[in-house]
C-alpha positions in Angstrom: -0.1 0.1 -0.3 1.1 3.4 -0.9 -0.5 6.5 0.6 0.5 10.2 0.5 0.9 11.6 4.3 -0.3 15.5 4.6 2.2 17.5 2.2 4.1 20.4 4.3 5.3 23.8 2.5 9.1 25.2 3.5 9.3 28.1 1.3 7.3 30.4 -0.5 8.8 33.1 -2.9 7.7 36.0 -4.7 6.8 34.8 -7.9 4.2 32.7 -5.9 6.7 29.3 -6.4 6.8 27.3 -3.3 9.2 24.4 -2.0 7.4 21.6 -0.5 7.9 18.5 0.8 5.7 15.4 0.0 5.5 12.3 2.4 4.4 8.9 1.5 4.0 5.8 3.4 4.3 2.5 2.2 3.2 -0.4 3.7 4.2 -4.0 3.1 2.0 -6.7 4.3 3.0 -10.2 4.5 2.1 -13.9 6.5 6.0 -13.7 7.0 7.5 -11.3 9.2 10.9 -11.9 7.9 9.4 -11.2 4.0 7.7 -8.0 5.4 11.1 -6.8 6.9 13.1 -7.7 3.7 10.5 -6.4 1.0 10.5 -2.8 3.2 14.1 -2.7 3.5 14.2 -3.3 -0.4 11.6 -0.7 -0.8 13.7 2.0 1.5 16.5 1.5 -1.1 14.7 1.9 -4.3 12.8 4.9 -3.1 15.8 6.7 -1.7 17.0 7.4 -5.6 13.6 6.3 -7.3 13.0 9.1 -10.3 9.9 10.7 -9.2 9.7 13.6 -11.6 6.8 15.1 -12.7 5.0 13.4 -15.8 3.0 16.9 -16.5 5.3 19.1 -15.1 3.5 20.4 -12.4 6.4 20.0 -9.8 10.1 19.6 -10.3 12.3 17.3 -7.9 14.7 17.9 -5.6 15.7 15.4 -3.9 13.9 12.6 -2.1 14.9 10.5 0.7 13.9 7.9 3.5 12.0 9.8 6.3 11.8 6.9 8.6 13.5 3.8 8.4 11.7 0.4 7.8 10.0 -0.5 11.0 7.3 -2.9 12.2 3.5 -2.5 12.7 1.3 -3.8 14.9 0.4 -7.6 13.6 -2.9 -8.5 13.1 -5.2 -11.2 14.5 -5.2 -12.8 11.1 -1.4 -13.5 11.3 -0.2 -11.0 8.8 2.7 -9.0 9.5 3.2 -5.3 8.4 6.0 -2.9 7.9 6.0 0.6 6.9 8.8 2.8 5.4 8.1 7.0 4.9 10.0 8.7 2.2 10.1 12.5 1.2 10.1 13.9 -2.0 11.5 17.6 -2.0 9.7 19.5 -4.7 9.6 23.0 -6.2 6.4 24.0 -8.2 
């Protein structure tokens, strides 16, 4: 699961452009705790260098980085294990 978290404006400029941080949370759910952890760690490595440029030119990517390291979430009663990682895309528009 990939979900967008609230965006934070970090700077505003005279030409009405702005810099902001777009935070995303990726959640990995598996029956195996080890597989959930390893998949989440792999995802964190990929997201650190992912090309997240805008397809329609609505923003310019400045950089992206891992906001929180992969971490375990509460297990559910059905026997599934969940891990999550958050990453930030620093953008200018």
